[in-house]
N, C-alpha and C positions, 0 to 999 in steps of 0.2 A: 773695927768693922768698916768696910768700904762704904763711902757715901753713895746711896743708890742713884743720886743724880749725876755721879761722875761718868759712868759708861756712856749715857746718851750725850753728855756734853762733849766727850772725846770723839764719839761717833759723828756728831754734827760738825765738829771742827775738821775731821778728816774728810767728810763729804764736801764741805765748803772749799777746802784746799784742793781736793780733787776736781771740783767744778771749775775753780779758777784755772787750774792747769789745762783742763780740757778746752776751755774757752780760748786760752792763749794759743794752744796748738792749732785750733781751727779759727783763728781770729778773723780771717777774711769771710767766713760764713756769717758772722754777725755784723759785718760792715754794711754801709749804704752803697752797695756795689751796683754796677750796671751789667757785669758779666761774671758768671752766668746770671741770667735774669732773676729778679726776685719773683717769688710765686705766692702772692698774697691771697688770703681768703676773701678779702674785700678790696676796697680801694688801695692803690699802691701807697706804701708808706716807707720811703727811702730814709730810714733813720738808723744810725749805728746803735747797737745794743751791748757791745762788748764791755765797755766801761761800767755800764749800769749793772750788768750781770755780775761782774767781779766785785763791785762795791757792795751790792746787796748780799752776795754770798759771804763776804767778809763780815758784814754787819750781823749776820745770823750767829756768828761766834760769840759776840758780846751782847747782842740784843736778840735772843733766840726767836721769839714769836714775831716781832716786827720785821726782823731781817729775813727770816725764812718765808713768811707770807709775802713780803714785798718782792723777794727774789722769785717766788713762784708766779706772781702776777706779771713781773717783767718778762719772765721766760715765756709765759703764755702769749703775751702781746707780741714778743719777738717771733714766736712760731706762727701766729696769725698773720704777721707782716710778711713772713716768708716761710712757707711750709717745707722748704728744704731743710729748715732747722729742726724738724721733728726727728730727733736722733736719740737712740736709747740711752746713751751715756749721760746726757744732760738731764733728762727727766727722771732717770733713776736716782741720781744724786740729789736732785731737788726734792724728790719724795722722801728720801732719808732725812734730809734737813728738816722738812716739815714734821715728819713723824717723831723726831727726837727733840722737838722744840716745845712740846706741850706736856712734859712730865710723863708720869706713868699712865695717864689717861689717854695719851695719844701715841704712845710708843708702839702699840700693836700694829699701826698702819705701816711703819717702816719694816717691821718684822714680817708681816704678811706679804708685803711687796716682794721681799727677797724670796720667800717660799714660792709664791706664785710665779715669779720670773724663772726660777730654777726649774720648776715643774713643767711649765708650758714650753720653755726653750728646749728642754729635753724631749718632751712629747712631740713637738712640731718637727724635730729632727727625725724621730722614729717613724713618723708618718710621711716622710719625704724621701722618695726614691733618689733624688739628686744628692741627698746627704751621703748616701752609701756609695754612689758611683763617682761623685765629684769632690765635694768639700772635705769629707773625712779622709779620703786617700791623699788629698793635697796637704792637709794638716799633718798627716803621718810622715810625709817626706821631710818635715823639719826635725823629726826625731830620729829617723833612720832612712838612709838612702836605698837600702835593699831589705825591706821587711819580708819576713817569711810569709807563706801563704796563710798560715794560721793567724798570725798577727793581723794581716790585711783583712781577713774575714771577720775577726771579732772586734777590731779597734772601733769601727763605727758604732757597734752595739754597746760596747763598754762605755764609750764617751757619752753618747746620747742617753742610754739607759741610766748611767750613773748620775747624769745631771737631773733627769726626771726623778730618780730615787732621792736625790738630795732635797728636792722640793718637798717630797712626801715626808722626809725625816723632820723637816722644819715644823710640821704640824703634829708630830708625835712628841708629847712632853718629855718622855724619858730618853729621846734620841736627839735632842737639840744640840747637845755638845758634840755628838758625832757629826751632826750636820755642819756645825761651826768648823770643825777640823777639815771635813770634806770640802767645804767652800774655800778654805785657804789653799788647799792643795789644787783644787780646780782652777782658781784664778791664777795661781802661780804657774800652773801648766799652760794656761792660755797665754799668759804674758811671755813665757819662754818660747812658745810656738810662734807667736806673732811678732815678738819683740826683736831686739838687736841680735839675739843669739839664734834666732830661727829665720822666719821669712822676712823680717824687717818690713812688715806690712801693716797698714792701717794704724798709724801712730795715734790717731784720735781716740782709740780705745785703750791705750796704754795707761793713762792716769786713772781711768775708770776701773780697770782690773786691779791696779795697785790699791786704790781706795777700797774696793769691795773685799779684797783679801784681808784688809785691816778691819773693815767694818763688821764683817760677818761674826767674828767672835764677840765683839762688843754688843751686838744686837742679840745673838742667840744664846751665848753662854749663860747670862743671868736669867734667861727665860726657861732654863732647864727645869723640868718637873712641874711647872705651873699648869694646872689642868684648865681645860677650856672654860669651865664655869668660873674659875678664879679670874681668868683673863677678861671674860665678859663683865664681871662685877667691877673690875678695876679700870675698865676702859670707858671712854666717852662714847656716847651713842653715835655721834658723828664719825668718830674714828672706826667704830665697828661697822657702820654702814659703808664707809669708803673701803674698808678691808673686804667686806663681802663682794663689793663691786669688782675689786681686784681679782677675786677668785673666779667669779662667774663671767665677767665681760669678755675675756679672751675667746670664749667659745663662740661668741657672735661673729667673729671674723669669718667663720666658715659659711655664713649666710650674708656676708657683705655689710654687716652693721657695726664693725669695730675695726680700727686701723691695724695694719699688719704689725708695726713696731710696738704698739700698745698691747698687742697680743703675744709679744715676745717671740716673734719669728726672727731668730738670730742664726744666720748661716744655715737655715733649714732647707733652702732651695725648693720650697713648695709654693712659691709666690708667682703672681702674674708676671709675664714677660711681655716685652714690646719690641716690635720690629719697625724701624723707621725707614720708609721708602720715599725717595725723592721722585720728582716727575720724570727723570730720565731713566728710572727703573732700578737704580742702585739702592740696595737695602742693607741696613746695619742693625744688628741686634743690640738692644739696650744702649743706644747712642746717648740718650739723655743721662743715664747713669754714668757712663764713661766720662762724659764732659764734666759732670759735677765732681766726680772723683779727682780728675786731673787738676781742676781749678780750686777745689775747696777742701780736699782731703777727707771727704765723707761721701758715702753713697747717697743717691737719691732715694728717698723713702719709697719702698715698694708698694705703695697704695695706688690703685688705679686713678683716683682723682688727681693725685699729685703728678703722676706720669703724664696724664693728659694735659694738665696745666702747663707742664714744661714744654710739651709739644706745641701747644697753642702759642706759647711765648716765643718760640724759635722757628717755627715751620715757615716754609715759603709756599707760594701758590703751586698747587699740584702735588704737594707732599701728602702722604697718608701714613697713619700709624695703625699697625695691626696688633691689637692687644689679645694675648692668649691667656685664658683663665684655667688653672688646673683644678679649681674647686668644683666638686660634683654639683653643688647647688646651682652654679652657673651653667655647667655643661649640660645638665638635664633640662635646662630651660632654653637651650639653643644659644647660649651666650658664651660658649667656650672660646669663640674667636669673634672679635668685634673690630671692624675697620672704622677709624676715625679720619675724616678729611680735614685738611687745613682750611680754616674759615676765610683765609685771605683770597 
């Protein structure tokens, strides 16, 4: 009989190694750099975090609780020191490391994280017109240069709907092995599409997708058939409370109370946009995002406070930022378009 502690230990090791690879690929993001500017939540803290993140991730392999908790704390401090570091790949793998470090009583957190991520990532795409007209057709071009009209029509629905359905399967006891298989295929497909064989784009998420393709079976296969009541009885109350938050919190994004990335808006194109206009009248869309991409190999987190924080750090006298909100909550309140002036 397989030792029940083996799958979470292997999963934690894979997550830790994936985290190390992600940090190495985006090393400049965690440096004490001057350009692009750090975007701290509080006082500026120009401290490098790369070595500490790698050391604590590796420590979680041999000292699960101490290492994973310390890693999570270091990552939170790094994000507070520079909100540009709020990236889905790193906090996802940190969550898996945490959830697999506390035995059967904490394992539910990592499992629910996967299910919530898949469900909301798919749902957010389905609710985004830009997914159907922009991102999905672009992804399809990596698979075929001349898709038929039928394929072009249904590809966005199949990808987004399949991702959301995958999240639902995670929460159905008898369907979890199917979810595990589907997750492997999905992450392999993403890696093919974005990786060296496809668009050769966004290498910061390549280790993330490799890790998740390996992690999903380890997390979901042994969970097959376990009823909700059994899961509740075996899990720590803190892990259950955190899991409940993972399921409910993404809904608060629609009223501006939860960050976009923590709500699993991944390639959904239903996010706020910003147009940066200089005093001479020249305007550029998403200038901050483009500058961060070019310098750090990651996008700027699409949360309005972070977008504004970048503008305030880089703007010149007379510049203005026009932020456009697609969310109905803001549009109905007359906040669909807000102009921010440079304070200098």
